[in-house]
Structure formats: C-alpha cells, structure tokens
DRENZA-848732 format. One record per residue: x, y, z of N, C-alpha, C in turn. Coordinates in steps of 0.02 Angstrom, whole numbers, plus 50000, padded with zeros to 5 digits. Last residue first. Example, Ala and Ser with C-alpha at 12.3 -4.5 7.8 and 13.67 -1.06 7.14 Angstrom:
<atoms>
506424988850354506844994750357506455000250394/506604971650390506154977550390506604983550390/
</atoms>
This chain:
<atoms>
488475147647552488705148747484489415151447484/487995147747676488455142347661488745143147591/487075157347688487755158947713488255153547695/485955151147633486215157347604486935158747625/485415140447695485925139047645486265145247619/484485146447772485055143447806485615142147756/483555149747678483945155047709484565152347742/483045137347651483325141447596483795146647625/482485133047764483125130047745483465134047690/481225138347786481805142147811482475139347790/480305135347634480475133847704481115137547723/480125137647501479925142947547480085141447620/480535126147437480895132347422480735137847473/479645116447486480365115647497480735122247487/478425121647443478535120447514479285120147528/478585121847304478455128047341478645127247414/478735108247279479285112847263479205119447300/477485103347314478075101247354478665105847342/476665108247214476605110947282477225109347324/477525110547055477165106547105477175109847174/477235120946924477655120446983477285116347036/477255120746754476905117746810477385117246869/477255134246648477675129946688477265127246747/476205133546503476395136646567476805131646607/476225135946320476245131946381476425135946443/476325143946208475655143046236475685139646305/477675144646184477285150746178476605150046212/478095131746194478345136446243477925142846243/477565125846082477305124046148477485129146201/478405131245985477695132845983477375131446052/479625125346019479555132646020478815134646025/479325111845998479465114146066479375121646072/479185111745857478605110045900478705112645970/480495114545819479945119045801479345118045847/481165103145867481325109645895480765114745882/480655093345782480505092945854480615099745887/481225097645662480495097445668480285097345742/482565095445691482335102245678481575102845688/482555081345700482705085345760482475092545752/482255077745567481785075945621481905080145684/483395082745501482725085145483482225083845540/484395074845556484405082145568483715085045557/484045062245507484055063445579484005070945594/484225064445370483565062645394483515064145470/485595066545367485155072045345484445070845369/486135054145409486215060145451485725065645431/486015038945415485605043745378485575050445414/486705028345471487085033845443486685039245410/485705019145552486355022045569486535028445534/483925022545538484515018345532485145022445541/482675027045657483125028645602483705023745598/481865025245765481735020845708482185022245648/482325034745858482365027545875482295023145813/482295048145853482755044845806482775037245815/481535053645950481225053345882481665049545832/481335051446107481835049046060481525048245991/480905066446182480665060046158481175057746106/481505074946318481615073246247481335066446231/481065089246413481015081946407481125080246333/482275102546423481635099746401481655092046404/483105108346573483105105646504482435102446487/483025123346648482785116446656482735113646586/484395134246683483885131746637483685124646655/484755149246777484825142046767484295139946717/485535164646821485085160846776485275153446777/485585181146896485775174046895485285170246851/485195194046871485825193146908486045185746910/484475205546759484545198446777485205197446812/483555219846789484235217246780484285209946804/482395225946818482435223146751483115219646738/482355221646984482025225946934482055222546867/483435209246987483295215147028483005220346979/483105191746965483185198546938483075203746993/483485175546912483415179846971483545186946946/482645163346809483085169246817482955172746883/482565149046719482425151646786482915157346797/481855143646565482375147546598482145149746668/481455127846509481205133246551481795137046581/481065119246357481585121846401481305127746442/479615108446363480035113346330480555115946381/478925099946441478975098046370479455102646332/479935099946593479325101046555479435098746483/480555092046741480665094146671479995094846635/480055099046903480165093546855480245096146783/480955108747017480425108746966480555103146916/482115106647095481455105047123480905104447069/483275110547034483245103647059482535101647080/482955123647005483145119246949483085111846971/482805128947131482205127647091482345123147032/484165129847169483705125747207483085123847167/484685138947077484965132147080484465127347114/483945150147111483875147347043484125140147042/484365152047245483665150547229483585147447160/485755154547234485495149147276484795147047255/485815165747153486145159547131485845153647169/485115175047235484865173447168485145166847144/485935175747348485245173247356484975171047288/487095181147291487135174447323486435171547330/486595193547249486855188747199486855181647229/486255199947369485735198447320485965193047271/487095204647460486945197447464486445195147411/487225217947435487835213947432487685206447432/485925222847456486185222547387486805218047382/484955212647565485435218047555485765217147487/483275207747512483935206447540484385212547530/481735200947503482065207447511482735206247546/481145189447376481405190847443481725197747444/479985178247292480375184447296480595185747368/479175167147281479895166047288480305172447297/477855171147261478015167447322478775166747333/477775177247133477735181047196478035177347256/478715175146997478305171147043478345174347112/478705183646841478915183646912478435179346953/479105175946687478575178446732478805178046804/480145170346612480035177546605479485180346649/480165157346656479965158546587479775165946578/480075163446811480035157046775479775158546706/481065173546913480645173146853480665166046825/481115180847069481285174647033480795173946975/481775196347124481225192547096481485186147064/482335204547264482555199847213481945195847190/482375221147309481945215247304482205210847248/483645228047418483315227147352482855221047355/484345240747521484005234347513483665233947445/485335249147603485325247947530485015241047517/484385257647730484895252947707484815251847633/483985267347877483985266547803484535261647783/483245260348022483825263347989483755262247914/482325261348180482415259448110483035262848081/482265255048353482125259648298482265256848229/482675243248428482955249948439482875254348377/482135228748519482075233348461482385240148477/483385218148593482765221848599482735226848542/484145202248639484075208248596483405211648609/485455191748692484825194948709484755201048663/486365176548696486155182448660485505185148688/487895168548744487175169348750486985176248722/489155155948712488905162848707488145163048718/489485142248715489545146248776489215153148772/489545133948604488925133848644488935138448705/490725136648539490645130148572490055129948620/490585147648463490835148748531490775142448573/490065143948341490725147148341491015148048411/488815138748376489315134148348490015137248349/488145150248424488255144548468488815140048441/488105158148308488415160648369488605154848415/487365150248221488065151648205488445153948267/486125150548288486465144148276487205145148263/485855164348281485945161148346486315154448339/485685166548144486215169948181486375166248245/484755162348054485185157248083485755160248123/483645173148052483675166548022484115161648060/483665185548122483105180948130483225173948101/484705194248099484725190048159484235184348154/484455201647989485065197547988485095192748047/483315208848020483275203947965483885199347963/483755218148111483385212348136483365206748083/485395224548103484745223948072484395217548096/486135229648262486115225548201485435225748169/487285235848374486635237148342486665233448274/488025227348516487995228848444487315231548425/489115224148647488485227648628488515229448554/489715210448741489785214648681489105217748664/490475206148887489825207748859489925212548800/491535192648931491465199248901490755200148876/492405184349063491865184849014491755192048992/493345183249163493455179449102492895179749051/493045190949274493735190949248493795187749180/491505200349266491965195749301492645196049267/491275206149115490855203949171491265198649208/491905220049026492055213649058491545212349114/491145227048879491355227548949491455220548978/491005237248737491155230648763491375231348836/490025244848602490445244848663490555237848687/489445244548479489295250248523489725250448585/489725240048311489895239048381489765245348422/488515235048200488955240548219489095239948294/488305221948077488225224448145488715230248158/488185214447959488085221847957487975224848027/488615201647976487895202847975487725210247981/489955202347989489715199347927488955200247920/490025207348118490185211848061489935209047995/489685196048191489245201848193489385206648135/490785187648161490105185548143489635191648140/491835195048218491845193448146491135191748121/491465194648352491495201148316491475200148241/491605180948377490945184048383490925190748345/492985179348358492515175748313491815178748316/493485187548463493655188748393493145185548346/493005181748582492805188548564492915189748489/493295169648639492915169548576492725176548551/493945171348759494315168048705493965168548637/493035176448851493475181248816493875178048759/491365170048830492035169648860492535173648819/490015182048807490425176548782491075176048823/488475189248776488945187448829489355181548805/487845202248683488095195448679488605194348735/486465211748646487015210948693487205203548694/485835222148518485995215348540486545215448593/484545231448469485135231848512485275224848537/483995231448297483955229048366484605230548403/482965239248169483615237748201483505235048272/482045237548017482065237848090482755235848117/482415248247874482315241547904482365242147980/481875257647733482065257647804481945250647833/482395263647578482085257947613482345258047685/482045276847459482405273947516482015268047545/481545278047326481985283247354482385280347413/481345268247183481315268347256481805273647283/480295267447041480915269947072480835270447148/479305252147021479525258847004480145260847042/478335243447148478755243647087478985250847075/478385239347325478135243147267478615242847207/478105223747400478625228647383478415232647321/477295213347429477005220147436477495225647416/478055201947422477595203147365477275210147369/478745201547545479085204147485478615205647427/477805208147678477895202447635478225204847571/477665219747739477775213947784477925207747744/477975236247712478035229747678478155224247730/477165251347693477405246547744477405239547712/477635265247596477295258747597477595254347652/477395282147559477705277447605477305270947607/477785292247422477265288047453477615282747495/478595300347346478545301747419477995297747454/478855295547223478265299847229478115301547302/479855286547241480045293247216479465298247223/479415278147399479495278647326479705285647306/480015270247538479815276847513479935276947437/479555257147642479845258947577479555265647554/479985248447784479625254447762479945256647696/479745231147830480145236447799479695242447782/479755218447951479385223947921479865229147892/480435202047903480305207447951479945213147915/480095184147882480345190647859480175195947912/480325166347860480185172147901480455178647871/479555157147727480185159347759480055165747799/477935150147773478415153247726479025155747764/477345134547820477555141147845478055144047796/475955124547794476585126847765476735133547798/475155111447894475255118247868475935119147834/473835102147954474445101747914474565108447881/473175100948121473215104548057473865102848021/472685096948251472775092248195472785095648126/472725105148360472145105948315472185101548253/473855101948432473225102948468472625103248423/474875100248330474715095248381474005095848408/474885111548248474875104848217474635099648268/474925121748340474365121448294474305114448264/476155118948402475535118448441474925118048396/477045121348296476985114648323476345113748363/476845135148279476705130548224476605123448250/477285139748403476595141048381476395136048327/478635135648400478185133048452477455133848430/479145143048292479185135748292478685132648341/478935156248338478635153848275478595146148275/479765156148451479055157448458478675154848397/480985154648390480745149348433479995149948443/481085166848318481035160448282480785154748326/479985179548389480635176848370480535170048337/478725184048406479245187648443479945185148425/477725185648254478005181948311478545186048345/476275187248155476855190548185477075186748247/475665179848004475705179948077476345183448100/474475179547886475125182547898475195183347974/473615164947834473685170647880474405173047882/472765160347680473115158647742473145164847786/472355153147521472165157347579472555155147641/473695149247406472985150147421472865154647481/474995148247360474805144147417474065144847438/475205156447248475425149547247475105145247300/474645168647280474495165647214474645158147216/473945170847439474545170147398474345166547334/473175181547559473115176647504473765176647464/472815183047734473235184747676473125179547622/472255189647891472175185347832472615187747774/473415191448030472905194347986472845189947923/473985190948202473885187948136473355191748096/475095188848338474705193648298474595190348230/475445183648503475325181448433474885186548397/475535186848635476015190048590475905188248516/474685179448713474485186348696474935189648645/474195164648716474825167648693474675174648667/472955160348748473485158248793474165161148773/472295167248642472105168248711472665166148759/472785162648526472915169648542472775171048616/472225150348514472935150648535473115157748557/470965153548469471035150248534471755150748560/471285159248344470895163048394471005160148463/471905148548280472305154548296471955158748349/470795140148264471365137948305471795143848325/470005147548177469755146048244470335144148291/470855147148064470645153548093470415152548166/470925133448038471545137048056471365143648090/469605131148001469875127648060470495131248086/469505138547883469105140647942469365137348006/470495130747804470595137847819470175140047880/470385117947756470555118647827470615125947849/470255118047620469625117847659469755118547734/471575117247571471225123747571470595123847614/472825108847648472165107747618471765114247625/473845115847708473995112147646473345110547610/473595132747764473425125647770473575122047704/474955143747799474435141647752474255134447764/475665157747869475455150847884474875149047837/477075168047844476405166147820476255158947840/477865178047968477885172247925477165170647904/478945190048045478305188348012478395182147969/479585195748199479685191548139479005189748111/479155203748302479805205048272479885201548205/477755212248374478035206448337478685208248302/477735219048532477845220648461478115214548425/476425218448653477065215848627477135217348552/475805232948732475685227648683476355224948658/476025234648908476145237248840476065231448791/474645231349015475325229748991475415232948923/473735243449115473835236849084474545235649064/473315250649263473755251649205473915244749175/471585248149300472295247349316472705248449252/470295260749283470585254149268471315253949287/469265269249394469905269549356470165262449345/468095265449457468085270749407468705270549362/467325249349482467855254149496467855259449441/465535246249503466185245649468466695250849491/464445238049580464795244349597465495244149567/463985227649493463515231749531463835238349553/465145221549440464665224649395464195229449432/466825223549493466155221449511465645225049467/468125220449369467835223949426467125221249439/469695217549293469045214649310468775218349371/470615224949164470445225249235469755222149244/471835217349050471195220649065471085220649141/472905209549026473045216749040472425220549058/472145199448904472695200148952472855207548963/470375198948888471025201148861471545201648917/469095191248851469515190848911470235192448891/468435192048733468125195448790468555195248852/468965184348634469135191548632468865195348694/468485171548640469145172848668469315180248672/466975166148694467305170648645467965173048674/466495159648802466795155448749467175159748698/466395160948976466465164448912466785159848861/466305155849103465935152249051465965155748983/467115161249194466475164649183466045161249130/468245158249318467915155149260467235158349253/469795164349377469075165349371468825161249312/471145161649497470845161049430470085162349434/472395171349587471965165549577471675165449506/473215179549716473275177549645472845171249636/472905193549824472915186449809472945185249733/472795206949857473465204249851473485196949830/471225205449937471775209849916472435206049913/470385189549899470455196049932471055199849906/469185179249821469885181549822469895188449854/468125165049871468265171549841469015173049841/468045152749922467475157149935467575164149906/468705142049789468715145149856468095149549864/469305127449700468805132749710468825135449782/470865124649637470475123249697469965128849707/471845117149513471335122249527470905120249587/473425111849583472825110249544472295115549560/474375115849672474445118349604473855116449559/473355126949669473765124949727474005117849722/472625141549618472985135649593473445133249648/471005146449681471735147349677472035140949648/469435153449616469855149249659470585150849651/467765153049560468345157149577468785152949624/466485150849441466965147849488467535152749499/465615159349378465395152549392465835149149444/465185175249382465755171149404465495164149421/464425181649235464335179049302464935174649320/464875196949151464835189649155464715187649227/464845210449035464705207949103464615200349101/465975221448950465555215448948465475212649019/466805232148930466175233348966465705227248965/468075230948881467525229348835466835230748864/468835235348990468985237948923468405236748875/468345229249108468305236549100468445239049030/467195216649131467855218149103467865225449083/466305213449281466335216949217467055217849196/465295200849365465895204949356465885208149287/464155195749486464235197949417464855202449412/464465181049588464315188149580464445190149508/464785167649606464105169349584463955176749581/466105170649726465765166649676465045169149665/466855187349741466555181249770466215177249714/468215198449767467755195149720467505188749751/468645214249840468565207049846468085204449792/469885227649844469225224549852469235217049856/471295228249728470845231149779470225226849786/471995217549663472345223649686471935226849742/472255200749620471825205649653472235211549677/472665194449469472985196449532472535201949561/472055180049377472055187149398472465188149461/471705170749234472125171249294472195178549313/470295162949167470665169249172471055169349237/469825151649050470025152049120470495158149125/468475149648939469075153648954469205153549030/467805133148941467875139748909468515143148931/467785120448987467555125649033467585132649003/468235112048884467625110348921467335116248960/469385117348829468855115048783468195113948820/470055132148887469925125248903469325122948862/471295143948862470665141448838470605134048854/471945155748982472015149848939471325147448918/472795170749028472175166949019472305161148972/473535182849137473595177149093472905174049083/473255193549213473955193049189474055186949143/472085205349246472155198949210472885198449186/471875212649405472235212949341472285205949310/470435218749485470915213149477471225213649408/469545227449603469955228249542470455222449539/468035231749687468515226549667468885228449603/467995247149780467705242549729468245237849703/468785246049947468655249349883468295244549835/469165239150058468475241650057468295245049990/470505235850044470025230350047469295232850040/471725242149945471175244349987470615239049986/473435236049959472815237449922472265239349971/475005228349941474635234049969474005235149927/475855213249990475495217349941475095222849975/477405213850086476715211550077476365215950025/479085211750021478555215550055477865212650041/480265199150057479805201850007479235205550042/480975194250171481215200050134480705203250086/480325183150231480565188750272480675195150230/480015174650126479475176750171479695182950210/481285172550071480755175650030480205178350075/481905165850177482155172450156481625176150116/481135153950179481175158350238481365165450218/481455149050054480765150850067480715155350129/482825146550076482625151350024481905153650037/482765136550170483075143050190482875148550141/482205126250092481825129050148482095135850170/483315124649998482665127249975482255129850034/484535118650037484475126050041483805128850021/484315104849930484755108149980484655115749979/483685097849834483255101249883483645104849936/484305092049727484315088349790483865091449843/483945101449625483905094249613483855090349679/484185114149666483495112349649483405104849642/485145119449789485165114449736484445112249724/485785135849834485305130249837485465125049783/486275149649922486515144049882486045138149889/486085167649914485895161049940486135155449894/487095180849949486855176749892486715169649919/487685187250053486955187750048486665183349992/489045186250034488745181750085487975181750081/489325196549945489325189549920488995184649969/488155210249971488755206649991488745199449963/487555219849828487475216949896488135213549914/487355224349696487565229049748487425226449817/487145217349583486555219649620486735224849672/488465215149537487935217349491487355220449529/489205210449641489445216449606488895219449563/488495198849668488505204149718488715210749687/488785191449555488095193549567488085199449616/490185189549573489915192549511489215195449524/490205182649696490515189349690490255193149630/489595170949656489275174949708489545182149707/490515165649568489915168649540489515172749591/491525161549660491685166049604491055169649579/490835152749743491155158749771491285164049717/490355141949663489885146849693490215153249717/490615133649539491105138049573490705143649607/490345116949480490095123149511490655127049545/490645104749428490945110649395490755117249428/489895095649502490625095749512490955102049483/488405102349579488775100049519489525100349532/487735107749684487955100849693488365098249633/487255119849652487905119949688488165112849699/486145124249574486575118749551487255118549586/486055142249597485765135449593486295130449570/486065156249698486485151949655486195144849656/485055170749703485135163749722485585160149672/484505186449766484965182749722485085175649748/482995193849764483355189149807483835185149761/482375210049752482715204649716483115200349766/480845218149746481375215949792481715209849760/480505228649605480395222549644480985221349691/480265239249510480405240549582480285234449626/480225236749377479595235949413479665236949488/481565238149345481085243149319480425242849357/482045226349402482225232849433481755238349410/481545217049313481315216849382481465223449418/482265220549198481525220849197481255221249268/483555217749241483375224749227482615225649225/483425203649250483585207549310483385214949299/483225199949118482675199049166482785203049230/484495203449067483895206449039483315205949088/485355195149142485405202549147484765205749124/484925182749099484925184349171484915191849179/485195183248964484495183648984484415184949059/486595181748965486275187848937485565188648962/487135175249127487065175049054486665181149031/488245171649261487745176249233487735175749157/488665153949278488685161049295488155165049260/488845140249268488895144349207488935151849221/488735134149391489255131549346489355136049286/487675139649456488335140349488488905137549445/486475149349375486805142749376487515143549404/485395159749466485985159349422486305152349431/483885168449487484225161949491484815161849442/483105179249585483555179249527483995173049532/481495180549628482085176549645482515176249582/480645195549667480875190849615481475187049642/479095203349727479795201249733479985196449678/477825206349699478205211549737478945209649742/476895203549542477285201649602477575207749638/476375205849419475905202949468476255201449535/477405210149340476905215149359476415212549411/478045198249314478365202949361477865208149385/477215192749218477255189449283477545194249335/477465201249112476785200949141476795197849210/478795198549085478625205349105477925205449137/478715184949045479075186749107478845193649131/478045185848924477745182048979478045184149046/479025192948855478375196048866478005192548924/480045184248834480155189548884479495192848902/480115173748746479555173848793479645179048848/481265174848673480635175548637480035176148685/482295171848765482195178848745481525179848710/481795159748889482035161448822481855168548804/481215156249011481875159449012482105161948944/479585158149095480035155549043480705159149044/479265156449277479255160049213479705156649161/478165152949407478745150349370478725153349299/477655161749546477555161049473478205158649442/476865159149703477475158849664477305158049590/476285165449846476075164649776476685164849732/476135159550008476615161649957476315160349887/475495163950160475295161250095475775163950042/476015158650325476005163450270475745159950207/475865156750504475785154050436475745159850385/476955156450637476505160750599476475158150526/477275150050801477255148750729476755153450695/478405154650927477715154850903477725154150826/479635155550985479425148850965478705148550939/480085167951002479735164951060479485157851044/480585171650879481065170250933480735166850993/479475162950761479825168750789480265166650848/479425153350616479395152950689479785158950717/478375153450474478995155750506478905155250581/477705142750347477655146050412478355147950437/476715141750198477365141350231477305144850299/475785135550057475805137650127476515137250154/475645142349890475955137449936475915139950007/474945143249730474905145749799475175140249846/475625147149569475415142049618475435145049689/475625150349393475585152849461475355147349508/476705149349255476205145849295476215148449366/476995154749087477085155849160476535152049197/477425143948954476905147648990477105148649062/478605137548923478335142348875477825146948909/480105130148974479465132848996479235137948945/480835115148907480825122448914480135124548938/480965101848870481285104048932481315111548939/480355096148765480935100448750481305102748812/479355088748830479815085548782480445089648773/478695098148907479015092548941479525089248895/478165106648812478625109348862479035103648894/477325098048740477895101048704478405103948754/476325095548831476785090048810477415092948780/476055107848960476015105648890476525100148875/476335111149093475735107149078475735104349007/477485112649210477445112949137476895108249113/477495109849345477075115449323477035116049247/478395099249357477695098249376477245103649346/479675094149318479335099549281478585099349294/479445077249378479875082749356479475087649314/478145074349501478505072549439478925078549419/477215068249639477735072649613478045069949549/476345060149703476115063249641476655067249606/477075056349816476845051149769476655054149702/477275067849887477875064649856477665059449804/476005079949848476265074349887476845071049850/476095097149843476065091149801476365085449841/476215105249951475595105949912475525100249861/477365104950032476875099650042476235100450001/478465112650026477885115650059477305110650067/479305103749958479495105950026478885108750063/478645102249833478695096349877478875098449949/478705115249783478055111849788478095105949837/480075117349781479655121449825478975118149836/480455108349683480685107149752480255111249801/479855114249570479665107449591479835106249664/480595126049564479875126549578479615119649602/481825120549526481765123849592481025124449612/481455116249399481675111249449481625114249519/481165128349335480625123549345480815118249397/482465134549338481875137749369481345132549385/483775131149288483445127049339482855130149374/484355136549182484705137749245484345134549304/483775135949055484135130149080484545131449143/483885153049014483645146348997484085141149031/484045163749160484195162049092483915155049078/482665168849270483345166449255483425165449181/481545171149407481795173349341482515170849332/480075167549489480775165249481480995167349411/479105179049591479195174549534479945172649529/477925181849728478585182249696478615177649635/477015188049860476975186449789477665187049758/476385183650014477005185449980476945183249907/475325188350148475385185750079476055188050050/475035194050266475305187250270475375184150199/474435206050242475115206350273475435199450276/473145203050200473665204450149474375204450178/472405189250280472645196050290473205197450238/471205179450199471905180150219472085187550225/470005176050150469995178850218470715179650244/470305172250022469745176950031469705179650102/471005156550072470945162150025470305165950040/471565152450235471025151850186471035157750138/473145145750272472715151650273472185150950218/473425130250357473465134550297472965140150302/474535123650482473855125450460473915130150400/475845120750483475395115650513474665117350499/476985122550352476445125750390475985120350419/478545114750384477955115650341477405118650384/479725124750484479345118750466478835120250412/481285132750444480595132950466480225126550445/482955130350503482455129350450481745129350479/
</atoms>
C-alpha cells in the first residue's frame, strides 16, 4: 500500500503527466458516495474530526434521501513509491456521480471531464440495469474502466460470482476486479494505487490559448455563479479577463481555485486540471454548461465540442398557489436552471390555476426533486399538474400539432396521433420473468429480446410508450419483483397509436384542467375514475350537477352531484299530501331556473386533488 502524499502538488504548476481525472459510476445505492468518503479520509484532504457520511452531498435533500443528485468534483493528493523506494506525488481529480436513471445527464457530463472511470458493483446484488447503462456511456467516451466490487464485508456478499460476471462483461480476468469496502475502508488505498497506475494522464497544449470546458455550475446567493471547469489547453490565472465562447460575454476572474473538498483559491489552473471560476456574474444565462471559457486578450479560435442538450421526457405544469408568487417562481426556476441544466420551462396559463410554467423533466424523480427544491430553497407553495408526455397530432387537414398539454389537443377529425417510445431494459431474477412480462404487456410493451446475465438473472428488452412508464410503472415493477428488478430506459423515436382525448364536462361545459390523453382501451376506466373522484370532491350546489366524461361528442361515463335540499315541508302537517306535492314541484321549478343561470363552483382544493398524480395511480387499481 502507498502512503499518503508527504507533499502536495500546487495547482497551476502541476505537470499534466502527474494528474489523474476519474469518476465513480454505479447503480443507485451501490456505495459511490461512501467510497468517495473513504477516499477523502485515506488521502487526508478531510481530517477525521471533520469527516461525516456523504461528505460531498451538499444539499439537505440529498442527505435525507441518501441519494446523490449533483456530481461533485474534488482534488486529492496521492503518492506512489517506485521499486527504488522513491516517492512520487500525484494529483487525483475525482468526481462522485448520481446513480438514478433520471440523472444520467449529470453522469454523461462528468464522464466528458475524465480519462478514467471506476465501475462500482455491489458484491451482494451484482450488476444492475444502471450499471450497464453507465458502463456503455463510459465506453462511448473511450475511458479506461477499473472494475471494483464494493461491500465485500456484507454477510450476503458473493464476490467470486460477481467478479466473473463483471469480467465477462468488460473482457478482463476475474482476478483483475478489485475488492473494496467503502464502509470499513478495506482495499481503498490499493484502489487509489490502481487508479494512479492505470488511468492515462490528460493531454493538452500548455502554450496554446486557454480553453476550459464548463461541466457544471451552481448559483450562490453571495458570490453569484460558481462555474466548474476542466482545463483542456493553456492556462487561466486570477484577475485576468475571460470570455464565454457561445455568448461572447467577457468577465473578470475574481477567484480561481480547486475543490479540495472545500473551495481553495489558487494561482490559476493548468492543462488537465479540474477547478472552479468565480466571475461575479449574476445572470444565470451567461454561464452555460457545455460552453468553452477562453482568454479575452488572445481567445481560442475553435470552441470545444459541448454536450448534447438533454431531452425532457415528462412534462408537468407548476403553478404558484398564490398568484402574486409568479415572479418569484420565475426567478427561482432561472436560478435552479443553472445548477440543473436538464430543466426546461416555458410560461403557461390555465383557466383553473392561473399563471404558471410548463416544465420538462427527465423523469418522475427529477420532477419530485425540482418541486421539493423550489419549495425548500425559495419558500414557494405550488401545485404540480399530473405529468404528461409530448404527442404529435395530425388533423384531417394535414396540419401537424405538437401537444404538451391535453388542453392543446386540436378539435375536429384526427387522422393520426404519434406518441414517444422508449427502449427499456429490465434486469430481474429469473423467477420473476413471467410477472415482469405480464406487466410490460399490460402497458402496451413489445418484447425485443431477452438474455441471461450470469446464471440466475435475465435482462429483458422492451419497446414501450413513454406515457405508460412515467406514472407508476416503476412502483409496480418493484412490488411485483420484491424489489429486485431494476429499470433503465432511453428514448427511441415515435409511433402511431390509437389515442384519444377524454374531456370532463361539468354541466355540459368541458373543464380544460381535467382533460387527459389516454389509449382508447383505457379511456373508459379513466372516465369512470375521474367522474367518481370529482363527485366526491365538488361540494353540493343549489341544483343537480351532471359530471360527464366524453370522447368528442360521445359520453362514456356519468355521475351526478345531488342538489342541496332545503326542507320546505318542515311546517306541513302529516297527511296533507297534495300540499306537500305542490311545494316540492315549486322547489323543482326554482332549481331548474337556477341551473340555467348558475355556474358550478369548483374549489381550488378539488383541482389540486384531482390534478395530482394520485389520479393516475388509481387508474390501474380500477
């Protein structure tokens, strides 16, 4: 085992040959953040006194849920001793990445800033869907992959079995798979040795004009925008003027430094180094992820190849409960956009909910996290409408309409409706193959193939409509496989389908906010569910209110809210039946007249309850 570095290399004057950039990739809960913690304590950048679990997870929400949402970069010193006993210090830049499928975009950006990746696999669970997805991402970026088995201290661990699985996947020997325990620290120094030996040094031209790739940025209330960069060519120094190549905006570098793990100002950044810049910019649009930073006096001619824009998969409307909070919500989304490049939003108005934003997310967890962050960090109270996906609708007049919200669905005759599809790969123990296939078929999935991973697990490949996955597919998958199955999906084009818009009518008038686009086979179930739900939510009016679900002009379900009845017979004596009848007829006449002039009052609470995702969850329970 190599010792802790007795001396550290100074940033800005470090030889690129002594720098190693790598990130940790794995499935959720396979121990990336715990391993990162051990690396921090083994290399000595965090003292044992200051050490805490999930050290790099800065947000409260990450610590509470035990998941990583934001990638975090940190510079660590390490030294190797050669055969002659001579010690050589190295600088290791490590990035801890998220594991959930919704944050794959974060992972892809981190991979672009590295030369190597540590592929971490839980020795008790083996390879999961996201392990494979992240491995393929790393291979696409031509990274050196170091396979590692974590949690070998667990009683359920079977390292020999899974080492063979990994070796078969990567094409190495089972003996080459390193074994560590992030919890106890066993094998971590050996892993750092292997990373230093195997990962290639960064390559760049030190004399060329400065070029640095922005791979992340966060907004700080006191210091403005903090931009995280990976230097490719040249050098950046404090107090020099830099330029963002996409916007051509020039800024002065107020501070430049490295995260070790706390921000540490330095004399600059050289080739291959990973660090941060503070320019005092307050406008979040001026520091875009994927942009190239160069020197203003002698700028580079060619910008670095940026990142592909993330494609939102799920759309949902965010509305402030108090209408006057709309400007606050807009500002909050602007600031959040900076630390979360995958968030897309545009203003939208709803008849029922007032002014708000139509936001695009990468998945349901992403939606949940964004909503929670807005509520916590900016003290906003919001309503989120039920998630939906993008549809392309072709009318008889050959006019193509893009529909992100059911209210945009065109009227008249429809020639075809196209919906987004995804390629889903599901890893499950072989005992549950039947139940998983049944679930996928009930969601209009088409099987593409199936292959064995190891002796007891199967990978199933399906193409499925995205609209069927986004609501509660994952929950059902987990409950039917006792929590063992894992899912990964990626977009794979569009497909025509028999989709219809179900309108909900109150007293014969369609209410925009409640309409939904569903498959024709599920339209009846949705209609019954919604009418029943609204019957319980809307208070009784002075007159009877019919609630109908309709496809075009055809009614498919109906419920009625009974009228409030004043007891007009209270003062009548027992047997005077003709008098009673007369009074009731008179009351009926009055109700009819009211119905013609009266409008149904729908309280805000009913909208919130009906539009929350629970509606959708109930759809399959019918």
